[in-house]
C-alpha positions in Angstrom: -4.5 -21.5 22.1 -7.0 -22.0 19.3 -10.1 -19.7 19.4 -13.3 -21.9 19.6 -16.1 -21.7 17.3 -18.3 -19.6 19.6 -15.5 -17.1 19.9 -15.2 -16.6 16.2 -18.8 -16.2 15.7 -19.1 -13.5 18.4 -16.1 -11.6 16.8 -17.8 -11.9 13.3 -21.0 -10.8 14.7 -19.6 -7.8 16.2 -17.9 -6.8 13.0 -21.3 -7.3 11.1 -23.0 -5.0 13.6 -20.4 -2.3 13.0 -21.1 -2.4 9.3 -24.8 -2.4 9.9 -24.9 0.4 12.5 -22.4 2.8 10.9 -23.8 4.2 7.5 -20.8 6.3 6.8 -21.4 9.3 4.3 -18.5 10.9 2.3 -18.7 14.1 0.4 -17.6 13.1 -3.1 -16.0 16.1 -5.0 -16.7 14.4 -8.3 -20.7 14.3 -7.8 -20.5 17.3 -5.4 -22.7 15.7 -2.9 -22.6 13.2 0.1 -22.7 9.8 -0.8 -23.1 6.5 1.3 -19.7 4.8 1.4 -19.8 1.5 -0.4 -16.4 0.1 -0.9 -15.9 -1.7 -4.1 -14.6 -4.8 -2.3 -15.7 -4.7 1.2 -14.2 -5.0 3.8 -11.2 -4.3 1.7 -10.7 -0.3 1.1 -8.1 1.2 -1.0 -7.2 4.8 -0.3 -4.6 7.0 -2.3 -3.5 10.3 -0.9 -1.0 12.7 -2.6 1.8 13.3 -0.3 4.6 15.9 -0.2 7.2 17.1 -2.6 10.1 16.9 -0.3 12.4 19.9 -1.1 11.9 21.8 2.2 10.3 21.2 5.7 6.8 20.6 6.1 4.6 23.4 7.0 1.2 23.8 8.6 -0.4 23.6 5.1 1.1 20.1 4.8 -0.3 19.1 8.2 -3.8 19.5 7.3 -4.1 16.7 4.6 -1.9 14.5 6.7 -4.1 14.9 9.8 -7.3 14.6 7.7 -6.8 11.5 5.9 -5.1 10.2 9.1 -8.8 10.6 10.7 -10.1 9.0 7.7 -7.7 6.0 7.9 -8.3 5.7 11.6 -12.2 5.7 11.5 -12.3 3.3 8.6 -10.2 0.9 10.5 -12.3 1.4 13.6 -15.3 0.4 11.6 -13.7 -2.9 10.7 -12.6 -2.1 7.2 -9.0 -3.5 6.0 -7.5 -0.4 4.4 -4.5 -0.3 2.4 -3.4 3.3 2.6 -1.0 4.6 -0.1 0.5 7.9 0.4 3.5 8.9 -2.1 6.6 10.9 -2.0 7.2 13.0 -5.0 11.0 13.2 -5.5 11.1 14.0 -9.4 9.0 15.7 -11.9 7.4 18.5 -9.8 8.4 21.6 -11.6 8.3 25.3 -10.3 4.8 26.7 -10.2 3.4 23.2 -10.8 3.8 24.0 -14.4 5.6 22.2 -17.5 8.3 24.6 -17.7 11.1 25.6 -15.3 13.4 23.9 -13.0 12.4 20.8 -11.0 11.9 21.9 -7.4 14.0 19.1 -5.9 16.9 19.6 -8.4 16.9 23.4 -7.8 17.3 22.9 -4.3 20.1 20.3 -4.8 22.0 22.9 -7.2 21.7 25.6 -4.5 22.9 23.4 -1.6 25.5 21.6 -3.8 24.0 18.3 -3.2 23.0 15.2 -5.0 19.2 15.6 -5.5 18.7 12.2 -3.6 20.4 13.7 -0.6 17.9 16.4 -0.7 15.0 13.7 -0.9 16.5 11.6 1.9 16.9 14.6 4.5 13.7 16.3 4.0 11.7 12.8 3.8 13.2 11.9 7.3 12.2 15.3 8.6 8.7 14.9 7.1 8.4 11.4 8.8 9.7 13.0 12.3 6.9 15.6 11.8 4.2 13.2 11.2 5.3 11.1 14.1 5.1 14.3 16.2 1.6 14.9 15.1 0.7 11.2 15.8 0.1 10.6 12.2 -0.1 6.9 11.5 2.4 5.5 8.8 0.4 4.6 5.4 0.5 1.0 4.4 2.7 1.9 1.4 4.7 5.1 0.7 6.0 4.6 -2.8 8.6 7.2 -4.5 7.9 8.6 -8.0 11.7 7.9 -8.8 11.2 4.1 -7.9 8.4 3.6 -10.4 9.7 5.0 -13.6 8.9 1.6 -15.3 5.3 1.9 -14.5 5.2 5.5 -15.6 6.8 4.7 -19.0 4.3 1.7 -19.5 1.3 3.9 -18.7 2.7 6.4 -21.4 2.6 3.7 -23.9 -0.9 2.7 -22.8 -2.0 6.4 -23.4 -0.1 6.6 -26.9 -2.2 3.5 -27.8 -5.4 5.3 -26.8 -4.5 8.1 -29.1 -4.5 10.7 -26.5 -0.7 11.3 -26.5 1.7 13.0 -28.9 5.6 13.3 -28.9 7.1 16.7 -29.6 10.7 17.4 -29.7 11.6 14.5 -27.3 8.8 15.3 -24.8 5.5 13.5 -24.6 2.2 15.4 -24.0 -1.4 14.6 -23.3 -3.8 15.7 -25.8 -6.4 17.4 -23.7 -8.6 18.6 -26.7 -8.8 15.3 -28.2 -9.7 13.6 -24.9 -12.3 16.1 -24.3 -14.1 15.3 -27.3 -14.5 11.8 -26.3 -14.8 12.3 -22.6 -15.0 15.3 -20.5 -11.7 17.0 -19.1 -12.9 19.2 -16.2 -15.6 17.1 -14.6 -13.8 17.1 -11.2 -13.0 20.7 -10.9 -16.0 21.9 -12.9 -13.7 23.7 -15.7 -14.9 24.1 -19.1 -12.4 23.3 -22.0 -13.6 26.2 -24.1 -12.9 28.5 -21.0 -9.6 27.1 -20.6 -8.7 27.7 -24.4 -9.9 31.3 -24.1 -8.0 32.2 -21.0 -4.8 30.3 -21.4 -1.9 32.1 -22.9 1.0 30.7 -24.8 3.8 30.1 -22.2 7.6 30.7 -23.0 9.5 27.5 -23.4 6.3 25.5 -24.2 5.9 26.2 -27.9 6.3 22.6 -28.7 2.6 21.8 -27.3 -0.4 21.6 -29.6 -2.3 23.7 -27.1 -0.9 25.5 -24.0 -3.3 23.5 -21.6 -1.8 20.0 -22.8 0.2 18.7 -19.8 3.6 16.7 -19.9 3.7 12.9 -19.6 7.3 13.0 -20.2 9.9 15.9 -20.4 13.1 15.8 -22.3 15.8 16.9 -20.1 17.9 19.8 -20.7 21.6 19.4 -20.4 21.7 21.0 -17.0 18.8 18.7 -15.8 20.3 16.3 -13.3 17.5 13.8 -12.9 16.9 11.8 -16.0 16.2 8.5 -17.2 16.3 6.8 -20.8 13.1 6.4 -22.8 12.5 5.8 -26.5 11.6 9.5 -26.8 14.7 11.0 -24.8 16.7 11.2 -21.7 14.1 12.7 -19.6 11.8 12.6 -16.6 7.9 11.9 -16.0 5.5 14.5 -15.8 4.2 15.3 -12.1 0.6 14.3 -12.8 1.8 10.9 -14.3 3.4 9.4 -11.1 0.1 9.2 -8.9 -1.9 7.6 -11.6 0.8 5.0 -12.0 1.6 4.3 -8.4 -2.2 4.1 -7.4 -2.8 1.7 -10.2 0.3 -0.3 -9.2 -0.6 -0.7 -5.5 -4.5 -0.4 -5.5 -5.5 -1.4 -8.9 -7.0 0.6 -11.8 -10.2 1.2 -9.9 -10.0 1.9 -6.0 -12.2 3.4 -3.2 -11.0 6.8 -2.1 -8.4 9.3 -3.9 -7.6 12.2 -1.5 -5.4 15.4 -1.3 -5.7 19.2 -0.7 -8.1 21.4 -2.7 -5.3 22.9 -4.6 -4.6 19.7 -6.2 -8.1 19.5 -7.7 -6.9 21.2 -10.9 -4.8 20.5 -12.7 -3.2 17.6 -10.9 -6.2 15.2 -10.0 -8.2 16.5 -13.2 -5.3 15.3 -15.1 -5.1 12.0 -13.2 -8.4 11.1 -14.1 -7.8 11.8 -17.7 -4.7 9.8 -17.8 -6.3 6.8 -16.1 -9.3 6.9 -18.4 -7.0 7.0 -21.6 -4.7 4.3 -20.3 -7.2 2.1 -18.5 -10.7 3.1 -19.8 -11.9 3.7 -16.3 -12.1 6.4 -13.7 -9.4 5.5 -11.0 -11.4 6.4 -7.8 -15.1 6.0 -6.7 -14.7 8.8 -4.1 -12.6 11.9 -4.5 -12.0 13.9 -1.2 -10.5 17.3 -0.7 -9.5 19.0 2.4 -9.6 23.0 2.2 -6.7 25.2 2.8 -5.2 26.9 5.7 -5.1 30.7 5.3 -3.0 33.3 7.0 -4.8 36.6 6.8 -7.2 35.1 4.3 -4.4 34.1 1.8 -3.5 30.3 1.3 -0.3 29.4 3.1 2.3 28.1 1.0 5.8 28.0 0.0 5.4 29.6 -3.2 3.7 32.7 -1.6 6.4 32.8 1.2 3.9 33.1 3.8 4.3 29.7 5.4 5.4 28.6 8.9 7.0 25.3 9.1 5.9 22.6 11.8 9.5 22.8 13.3 8.9 26.4 13.8 5.6 26.0 15.5 6.9 23.6 17.9 10.0 25.7 18.8 8.2 29.0 18.7 11.1 30.2 16.5 9.2 32.5 13.9 8.4 36.3 14.2 4.6 35.6 13.5 4.4 33.3 16.5 4.0 34.6 20.2 5.0 31.3 21.6 5.7 27.6 20.9 2.8 25.3 20.3 2.9 21.4 20.9 2.4 19.0 18.3 -1.1 17.9 19.8 -2.1 21.6 20.1 -1.4 21.7 16.2 -3.3 18.4 15.6 -6.2 19.7 17.7 -6.5 23.2 16.0 -6.8 21.2 12.5 -9.4 18.8 13.9 -11.5 21.8 15.4 -12.6 22.6 11.9 -14.4 20.3 9.6 -11.9 19.1 6.9 -13.8 20.9 3.9 -13.9 24.2 5.8 -11.3 26.9 5.5 -9.2 27.3 8.5 -7.4 30.6 9.3 -4.3 30.7 11.3 -3.8 33.1 14.1 -2.1 33.0 17.5 -5.5 33.7 19.1 -6.8 30.6 17.5 -4.0 28.4 18.5 -4.1 29.7 22.0 -7.8 28.8 22.2 -7.0 25.3 20.6 -4.4 24.9 23.4 -6.7 25.6 26.2 -9.3 23.6 24.8 -7.1 20.6 24.4 -5.8 21.0 28.1 -9.3 21.0 29.5 -10.3 17.9 27.3 -7.1 16.0 28.3 -7.5 17.0 32.0 -11.1 15.6 32.0 -10.0 12.6 30.3 -7.2 12.0 33.3 -9.9 13.0 35.8 -12.2 10.3 34.2 -9.7 7.5 35.0 -9.8 8.5 38.7 -13.5 8.6 39.1 -15.4 6.1 41.4 -18.6 4.7 40.5 -21.9 5.2 42.4 -25.0 3.1 42.9 -27.0 5.1 40.2 -26.5 7.7 37.5 -27.8 11.1 37.9 -26.8 12.1 34.4 -27.2 10.5 30.9 -24.2 9.8 28.9 -25.0 7.4 26.3 -26.0 10.1 23.8 -22.5 11.3 23.8 -21.2 8.2 22.2 -24.2 8.1 19.8 -23.6 11.6 18.8 -20.0 11.1 18.2 -20.5 8.2 15.8 -23.4 10.2 14.0 -20.7 13.2 13.4 -18.0 10.9 12.3 -20.6 9.2 9.8 -21.4 12.6 8.5 -18.4 13.1 6.6 -15.9 12.9 9.3 -17.3 15.8 11.3 -14.6 16.2 13.8 -15.6 19.4 15.5 -19.0 18.2 16.3 -17.1 15.1 17.8 -15.0 17.4 19.8 -18.3 19.3 21.0 -19.8 16.2 22.3 -16.7 15.3 24.1 -16.5 18.7 25.6 -20.2 17.8 27.1 -18.6 14.7 28.4 -15.8 16.8 30.0 -18.5 18.9 31.8 -20.3 15.8 33.2 -16.6 14.3 34.3 -16.0 17.7 36.3 -19.7 17.6 37.7 -19.1 14.0 39.0 -15.7 14.9 40.3 -17.2 17.8 42.2 -19.9 15.5 43.6 -22.7 17.3 42.0 -23.5 14.3 39.6 -22.9 10.5 40.1 -22.4 7.8 37.5 -23.1 4.1 38.0 -20.5 1.6 37.1 -21.8 0.6 33.8 -22.2 4.4 32.6 -18.7 5.2 33.9 -17.1 2.2 32.0 -18.9 3.4 29.2 -18.0 6.7 29.2 -14.3 5.8 29.6 -14.7 3.8 26.4 -16.2 6.6 24.5 -13.3 8.9 25.6 -10.7 6.3 24.8 -12.1 5.4 21.5 -12.8 8.9 20.1 -10.0 11.0 21.8 -7.2 8.5 21.5 -8.0 5.9 18.6 -10.1 8.1 16.2 -9.0 11.7 16.8 -5.5 10.6 17.4 -4.8 12.7 20.5 -2.6 11.7 23.1 -1.1 13.1 26.5 2.2 15.0 25.7 5.5 14.4 27.7 6.9 17.2 29.4 9.2 19.1 27.3 13.0 19.5 28.8 11.6 18.6 32.2 9.9 21.9 32.8 6.4 20.6 33.2 7.8 17.9 35.6 9.5 20.8 37.5 6.3 22.8 37.7 4.4 19.8 39.0 6.9 19.0 41.7 7.0 22.7 42.9 3.2 22.9 42.9 2.9 19.6 44.9 5.6 20.9 47.4 3.6 24.3 47.8 0.2 22.3 48.4 2.0 20.1 51.0 3.0 23.2 52.8 -0.5 24.6 52.8 -1.8 20.9 54.0 0.7 21.2 56.9 -0.6 24.6 57.8 -4.1 23.5 57.8 -3.2 20.5 59.7 -1.5 22.9 62.3 -4.8 24.9 62.3 -2.7 27.8 60.9 -5.6 28.9 58.5 -4.2 32.2 57.9 -1.0 30.8 56.1 -3.1 28.2 54.4 -5.6 31.1 53.1 -2.6 33.2 52.1 -0.9 30.6 50.1 -4.2 29.9 48.1 -4.7 33.7 47.6 -1.1 34.3 46.4 -1.5 31.4 43.8 -4.9 32.8 42.8 -3.1 36.3 42.0 -0.7 34.6 39.7 -3.4 32.7 37.8 -3.2 29.3 39.7 -6.7 28.0 41.3 -6.5 25.8 44.2 -9.7 23.5 44.9 -10.0 21.4 48.1 -11.7 18.1 47.6 -12.1 14.9 49.5 -9.1 13.3 48.0 -7.0 16.5 48.5 -6.1 19.8 47.0 -6.1 20.1 43.2 -4.6 22.9 41.1 -5.2 24.3 37.7 -4.0 27.2 35.4 -6.9 29.7 35.0 -7.8 29.7 31.5 
């Protein structure tokens, strides 16, 4: 059925109100301050986020940028923006220690496992996607692979040559950082100063062909043992790690787009080099806003594969790691990450994850209870400020912990109404339901988790059987037996509460 003019006008009016009412501020790493978010071509938004190098299973450190920018993606869409979200897969060119020397990380894995490199890529990409699905991370609009965009990368190198910022040496091509810095400023994103880099950078073995040690590779000549290689006018070789993101972001979002995101560890040299490449090739900074999530640490040290202190997401979910005291659900992991503002550090500990598990359980139980509440004639408690405060927090650089704090206040109200200590009118009840659904489900991306291996369903069934036996005892006026059942459950950490609708139970927190 064709929508009438009045309906179209109503929808347009709502979208206008969203843009007017919600002034989103984003911390821009480039300017080092919060800035009002004003897209280049509203309502369209282009966002590029650096994705994984797929040579091993994703760990908790990979989950943080995925969840951070999933939150950004969800909220921008909620505000009515049409977002093209590009998150790449690095499947070539990322050498050991993020340097220009050493072995390709994927090629090394392939050699050790005696596999074709693209077998490694396919296997770990599929496992990464499975982990993202478990964490309820939405798929990006486009997910390009570096190996599928060699033509674009070669073309960009030619453009950089034309600008005078590239040079060939022994079949490899390098970016001339010193020459670039004289005309522009290499280091404006990270705050690095080239003179300091020159003073503190030593000549690395195997990189003598560079004019300066801090020059970075645009194209590397492949050694005879290097499996992944492509033809170019300079050599049989492969693209530099930094180049892929510059080429693919320009391919799908244009030379200038709205948001470039990634982990703080990518700020230098990866993102700094991206800016230099794009300015040299296209004469324009690639992104208006640069966003960086902070690291996850373990005992105060960055969690990462290179340090060998990481715990994979599969290990978290199975509990199969010596540092874990138990298994944690995907939603517990997501909630744990969202409990901290994305620019703050987040230290792993079993205690922190257990606290997140309990907090999530409390919030989700309140949400389930909310759906069962009945309205009263009037409200005895104010709830509109919860929704307002949640929006204010999201508009303040996606401050998810403040959102969660406000939702916990909503949970307190829900439990009070359920206990008949407070009441909500139908209007306020529906508004609170909408707030919880919008912020817990749509924006934070949290969801009720299915019972694992039927264990939760079994516990629910057993508890219902016990409560039915207690109900029968009370009906028979056998209060001694009813009280004994309740007291024995209390001893093992299960609380039983009698309500007008019947008995309810919960695990003591």
